[in-house]
N, C-alpha and C positions, 0 to 999 in steps of 0.2 A: 123440699128437693132442693139439690143446689144449683144454683143459677151459675154458669159456666160463660164467662167471656174471655176472648182472648188477652193474654198475659204477657210478662217478660217474667223470663224466670230468676230465681235469687239465687246465687252462688255461695251463699253464707254458709253451708253443709261441708265447703271445700276450703274456703279463707275466710273468715268472718270478718264483719268491719271493726275496726278501719284496715283495709286491705294490706297496706304499706307495712303496719305493725304486725299481724298476724304473718305474712309473708317474711318478715325478718326473723320472727320466732320461728317458722317453718324453718327455716335454710339454715338456722343455728342448732336446731334440733338434727336436721338431717347431717348437717357439719359432724356432730358429735357420734353419733350411728355407725358414718361412715368410717371413722378414725377408728372406732371401737373395731369395726368389722376388718380394715385392716391388718388389724393384728391378729386375725386368723390365718393369714396367708402360708405361715410358716408350717400351719399346721393340716395342711391341705397336701395329703398324700394319700398313696393306696393303703396306707395302715391305719388311718381314720377309723375310728371307731363308728358305729351307728348312732349312738349318744352324742358324740363331738357333731356328727355330722348335722344332727338333729338341732344342735344349738345355733351352727352356722346358718343354717337354712334358714330358721326363725328369725335371725337379724336381717338377712337377704330381704326377705318377704315384709319386714317392718320399712327398711329403706325404700323397698319399691311401692308400699302403698305410702308413704309420705310423697316420693317423688311424683305418683300419679295424682296426687290431691295438688301438688303447687301445678303440675304441669296443667292438670286439667283446668284448677280455673284460669290459667293464662291463656289456654286455649278457647276455652267457650267463652270468655271474655271479649275476645277478638272477632270469633263467631258472630256476638251479639251486637258488636259494630267494627266493622272491619276497617272503617275509612277513620276511628279513634287514635291520634298520638300516643295518648296514654296506652291504650291497650295493646298497640304493636309493640310501645317500647316494653311495656312489662313481657308480652309473649318472648321477644329477642332476648331479654334480660335472663328469664327463666332457661330459654333453651339453653344458653349458654353454662350456667349455673348447672343445670342438671346434665348435660353433655361431660362436665366435670366430673359429675358424680359417676356417672357411667363409665367414665375411664378409670376412675378409684377403684370400681368395684368389678372391672371385668375379668380380673384373675379367675373370680368365681366360676363363670358360665366357660371358660377357657380350659378350669381344670377339669369342670364337667367332661368336657366334650372330649378329654383327654385320658379320662379314666378307665383303667381295664374292666373288662365284663366281670369279672371275680368280685372287682371292688365294687362297681357297681350293684351286684345281687347282693351285696352283704349290707351296703348301706341304705338303699332303697329298694326291699325285697317287692316280690309283686304282692299287690292288695294293700301297699303303705302309701300313706298321703302323698310320698316324695316320688314312687315309681316312676309315673308318666314322663312329668317334668325331667326326670334326669334321663330317663330314657329317650324321648322327643330332642332333648339338648345334645344328648350324646351322634344324634343322625349327621348332625350341622359338621362332625371331626373333618372329614375329608373336603370341608370348603372355607376351613377357619385357619386363619394366618395368626402370625407372632401377636403376643399383648403387645408389642410395639407400633407393629404393622394396623392393629384393630382400632388402636386409639387415634392414630394420624387421619383415619377415614373418619372417625368419629369427629374429629375438629373438623375434617376439612368438608364434613357436610352439612355441619351447621353453619359453616360461612359461605358454603360450596352451593350444590345443588339444591339442599332445603332452602337455603335463602332464595335462590332462582325461583323455586315452586312458591315460596312465597312474596314474589312480587307478581308470576300469575294471577295469585288470588285479589292481589290488591288490584291489579290493572282490571281483571275481570269484573270483581265485584263492585268496582266504582263505574260499571258501564251503567249508562240509562238508556232507555229506547222512547222512540216516539212513533205513536200509532194513532190514528184518526179512528173515533169510533163514534158511530152518531154524529159526525162534523166537528167533531172536538179531539183535538189533539192532547193524548195522554201521556205523561212520562212516568215511563214504568221500568222498573224493577226486572231482571230477569225471572223472577218467578209468578209476576202479573203478567209478564209477556206472554209464560208457558200457558195460561189460563186459555188465551187465543188458540191455543192450538187445536183445542176441542170445540170453537165455537161452531154453533149453528151455518155460521155464515162461511161460504167459501173463500169469498173475497178475503173476510178478516182472517184466516186461516192461512191464506199465501202471504197476506201482508207482515201476519205476525213473524213467519219464518224468513220470509224477505228480510226484514228490520234486524232481525238474530244475525243473520249473515252478514248484514250491512256493516253492522258494527263490529264483529268481532273481525269480519275481513279489511277494515281500516286499520285493523292491528293484527294483521294477518303475519307481516313482517317477524315483526317481536315475539307475538305467540308463538310461530311455527319454529324460532328459534330456539324459545325455550325448551319446547318439545325435543329439538335436535339434539341440546345438550344432556337434556332427562336422558333419552337413548343412549347415548355416546359416555355419559355416565354410569349408567346402568352396565354396558358392555364394558368399560373398562373395569369395573370393581367386581361383577359377578362371574364373567367371561374369561376374562385375561389374568385377573390376582387369583380370583377364588376358583378357578377351573371349572365353573359349573356347565355343564354340557351344552346348554341352549337359555335363553334367556326367561323362557316361561319355567322353566325347571325351577327358578328360582322362588318362584311364587308358590310351586305346586309343593315344595318341600316346606315352605312357612305355612301350608296349609295343612302340612302332614296328608298329603295325596298324592299318591303312583304319578308317576308321570303318565303310565299307560292305561290309568283309569281317566283321567282330565283329556286323552288323546282320544280314548275309546268316545267318550260323550261329544267333544266338538265334531268327530266325525257323525255320528247320529244328528246331530245337528244339523249339519250340511246337507245330509241327505233328505232333510224334510222340510223343505223349504216350499213344497207343493201344497202344504197347511195351509200356509198363511196366503198362498198365491190364491186357492181358492176360497180362501175367507174374503181378499181383497176384492175380488169379481163380484162376488156375492153383494160385498158391501155397496160398488158401485151401483149395482142395480137397485139395490134401498134407496141410494143416495139421486137414482135419475141423472146418473153419468154415464157413459161411453166407457170410461174408463178413469181411474182414481192418479191423480198428481200424488206425488209424495207428502204434498203439503195436508192432503185428506186421510191420509191413514188413522190418524185417531178421532175423526169428525163424529159428532154424536148421530144416530140415526134420526130423533125425534128434532123437532123445529125449535124448541123451548130453551130458553137460556136460564134452567132454574139453578137456584142456589139453595143454601142448608146454610142454617142458622147455626154458629159454633155450638150453642146449646145443646140442641138437636143432636148434632153430628158426636158429639162427646158421650150425651146420655145413651145412643144406639151405640156405639161400639161398646163402653162398659156394660149394658144389658147384656150385648153378645158374648161379651167373655163371661162373664156371671152364667147366662146360661149354658153355655159350655160345660165351666168349671168355676166353681165360687172361690177357689184358690187363684186362678187368673184373674178373676176381676178384683180382687182383693190386691194382687200387686198390679195392677193396672190402676188401682184409684192412687195408689201411693205415688206416683207420680206428680199427681193433681195436690194431694195433701201436702207433698213437700214444696210445693211452689218449682217445681222442677220443670217444666214445661214453658217453652218461649214458642209461643202461635202467632205473635202481631207482624202484621207488615210494618216493618220499617226503612227509612232509608239507611244505605248501609250495612243491616243485615246479611248476614251470608243466605244466600239462596239454596233453593232445594230443601230438603230434611236429613236428620239423622238422629240418633239415639248414640249417646255416650256415656258407657259403664267403665268406670274407672276403677273404683274401690268396692269389693263386695258390700261392705257395710254400710254402703251410701247409695240411696234411691239414685236410678240411672237419670240421666239429663235428656230431654226431647227439644229437638227442635224442628218445628213445621210453619211453614208459611200460610196460614191461613185464607183463602180466599173465598170459600165458599162453595166450590164447584163441588161434584159427586167425586172426582178423584181426590179431593184433599180430605175428603171423609176415610176412605182407603188409605190416603196416607197416615193419618193419626192411629188408624186398627194397625198399619204395619210396623210405625215406631214403636209404637206400645206393646208389638209382639214382642221387640227387641228387649226393651225392659223388662218385659215378663221372664225372656229367656235366662237374665244375666241375674235375676234374682232367683229364679227355681235352681241356678248354680251356685247361690250366693254362698252356701257350706264349705266351697273349695277354696283351695289357697289363692290367694291376689295371682299366683302365678299361673293357676290353670282354670279359673273359674271362666275366662272369655272363649266360647267356641271360636273353633278354625272357621275361617272364612264361607266356606261351602255348606258349613252345618249352621253358620249366625243367622240364615237368612230363613229356616224353617220355620221360627215360631212369626216372623214378621208377614211371611208369604201365607202361612196357615191362617194366619187372623183375617187378612185380606179376604180368604176362601172361606170363610166362616160369614163373613160379614156379608158375601154376596151370595151364598146358599141360606142367610135369612132375608134377605130381600126376596130372591126368588121365590122362595116357600110362603112369603107373606102376601106377596103381588097378582091378586087376581087378574087382571088385565094382560091378555095376551101378547098384545103391541106391546108394553112396558116390561116386561118377562124377555121379550126379543132382545129388546134396549140394554137391557142387564144382563143377557145373558154375550151379547155385544161387545159391551164394556169390559167383560171378564178374558175376553180374546183378545180384544186390544190391549188391556194390561197383561196377558201373558206374552205378545207380542212383546211388549217393551220389556219384560223381564226374562223371555228364554233366548227368543231370535235376536233380537237385538243385541244385548248383551255378549252372546257366542261370538256374532259377527265383530265387535267391537276387540274381542279377545283375539279372532283369528286376523283382525286388521292390524293389531297390535304385532302379531307375530311379522306379520310380512313388514311391516315399517320400520322395527327395528333390524330387519336384516336388509333392507333397502337403504336406511340411514348410513348403517356401518359400511357399505358398499359405495358409499358418496353420494345417494340420490338427494337431488332437489325436493324443496315444497312443493313445486308443479308436479314433481312426479308422485311424489307419495298422495298427490289430491288425485292424480288417476287410480293410484291402487285403492283408494278408499271407496273410489264412485265404481270402479271394478267390483270390490265386493258388494256396493249396491244393487249393482244389476246382477248378479250371482242369487242374490236374495229374492230378489223380486220378479225375476223372468220380464215377460212380457204384460206382467199384469197392472204396471202403473206407469204413469209418466213421470221419469226423475229428471229435474229439473238442473241446472248445472250449477247454481248457486249451493247447493248442498256438497259441493267439493270441499267446503271449509266446515262441515260440522265436526270432523275430527279434532278441529282445535276449541271446539267448545266444549270438551267432554273432559271432567276435570281428574277423573280418575283414573285418564290415561297418563297424567302428570305427577299425580299424588301417588297412586300405587301401580304400578305398571300390573296389568293382566289381571286385576281385580274381578274385573266384572264376570268373568266364567263363572264366578260364585253364585251369581245370580241366578245365570241357567242351570247349575248345579241344585242349588235350594228348589227353585221353582219345580223341577221335572222330579227330584225328591219328594215336595211336599204333594205333588199330583198324585204320587202312587200311596203317600200316606193316609192322604183324604180317601181316596178311595178305600181302603182297608178301614177310613172311620165312618164311611159311609155303607159298608157293608155289615161291620160288627156293630155298631151303634156304642152305648155307652160303657162296653167292655174293652173299649179301645183307650180310652182316655188315659187310665193308668199307664199304659204303655208309650203313648203320647209325651207323658208328663215325665215320665223316667227318662226318657232321651234327652229332655232340656234339661234335667237335673245333672246329665252329665257334665254340661258346659264345656273345656275344651279339658276335661282331666282323664280323657279316653282317647285312643286313637280313633278318628273319625271311622275308618272302615272297620273295626271293631265294634262301635256302637250302632252302625248300620245292620252289620250281619246279625246283631242279638236282636235286630228289629224284623229279621228275615228278610234284610236287602242286600241284593249283590251288584256293588257300584263296578266292578270290572266287566261285568256283562252289558253288551249292547242292548238285549233283550230288554232289560231292565229300563236303560233309557228310553229304548223304543215305546216300551209301555206307558212313559209319561207321555208322549207325544201321539199314542193312541187313543189317551183321554182328551188331548186338545181336539183330535181327528173329530173324537165323538161329540164335541160340542158344536164344531162346524157343521155335523152330520144333521145335529140338532138345526142348527140354524137354517140350513137349507132344505128342511123340513116344512120350515115357518115362511119361506120364500112365497 
C-alpha cells in the first residue's frame, strides 16, 4: 500500500527544468503561432467557410493551450512561495507577455461577437464542437468595445488593478499571527491560525479570530483602499464603459447564468436564515452556553482535539471515491501519481486550498495546507472533486472544458457529501454521529449562507463605494448583513467589522462566492436523488460532470431534471438542510 506524506508539487509537466530555457522556447513557439494566427485576420468575414473556420479555431486552441501552460507555471510557482522574488518576477514577466499575446489575438473573439446569426449557424451548427463556444461568446456582444479600447483595457489591467490585487496577495500572504497555546507563543500563517477556529477551547477560538482581525485591522487603511479601487475599477469598466446593468450582472454573464436565476437563489437564501438560527441555538445548548458568540459557530461538539494522519486521510478519500465509482477513484489517484498535489505547510505558501485545471491534457494541480484536522480531510475530498470534474470533461476543447463557476462546485461539494455519508454510515456511536452531522451543517453554513451573504454584501458595498462611502460605513454595512443572518441567536463582536477585508475572492473575482451557494444547494438536490435511486443515478451524475463547460449550464441542469429558475428548487435544498437540523434536534 502506498504511504502518503505531505509533498510539494512538481510543475515539470507545465515547463520542464531548466525553467528559464523551457520558458524561452515556449514563448518563441507562442510567438510563431501568434504570428501565423494574425495572418487569418482578413479571412474572418461572414463568408468564411466551415472548413476555414475550423482551421482558425484549432490554431486559436493551440495558442490558448500554450498560454495556459506558461501562465499556469508562473502562477503556481508564485502560489507555492509568494515571498520568492524570483517567482514574483517570473509571474510579472509572464503576465506582460501573455497580455501582449491576448491583445494580438483579440480580433478573433471580437469578430465572433459581431458575427451574424446566419454565419454563426453555418460555421458552428448545433451539435458541432464549436457550437457552444461561439454562441456563448456572442452573448457578450452588447458589452464589447472596439478592438483598440479592449487592448487598452488589457494593458491597463496588467499594471493597474491586477497589479494592485497582486499587492493585496503579497501583503496578506506575508502576515504572521501570534497565538499562545499551552503557554507557548506560536507564530502561524493564516491556514494554521484557521485550525483554531474549530478548537474545543472557546478561549482559543476567540483569541484566534481576534488575532486575525488584529493583524488585518492594523493594515485596514491599505487593504480597504485596495478594495475601494477594485470596486471603482469594476464600475468604471463594466458599468460606465461596457454598459452592464449592474455590477453582479458581469459575473452572471461570465457564469452564463441568467440574472433572474441568481436573484431568485439569493432571495431564497435571505429567507432561510431561521434554519441556521435554529441550529446555532441548539449548538449553544450542547456547548453549555446561554448563547454562542460569532467566534463559536464552528466549534466542535466534542472536547477532543483529534487529528488525522495525512496517509489515513488520503486513503479514506480515495477509497470513498472508488466505492462510488472506480472511474472517479482512478482520476483522483492521477493527481498523486503525477506529483501534482502540494500539501505541505510552508512559510510563504499561499493559504487555503484550490485546484488548478489549465490544460485538458495535463492532470490538474491541487494545493491544500494540511494541518491534520477533520476539516482538512474534507478539503482534500473537495479539491480532488474539482480535479475529477476537469478530467471527466478533458475530451472537450480547452476553450470549453472548464465548467462555469456555479457548476464548478458540483463535483467538489458532492465529494464532501460522499465522505460525510460514509463516515455516518460506518460510525456506530450516536454521539459521534451527532458530531459528524453537526460538522456537515457547519460546513453547509460556510458554503451556502456565508457565501451568499458575502455576495449580498458585495452588491451593497459596490453601490456604497460608488456613492462615496467611507471604509467605516462599509464596516457598518458588513455588520448589518451579519446581524440579518444571525438575528438574536448569537453575540456578534465588533471586531468582525473587518472580516470583509480578509476575503480574497471579493478582491480577485467580485461576486464569485454565490457560486458556492449555487453549487451546494444544487448538490443537495443531486445527492437526494442519489440516495433515492442508488447506483442507477451514477451514470447521470457522471454525465453532468462530463459536460464541463461545453454546454449552457441551464440546459445541463434541465437535462438532469432541475429547474434553477424555480424558487421551489432552491427551497428544496434548504429543506434538506432543515431536515438535518431536525435530526440533530431529535438527538438533543
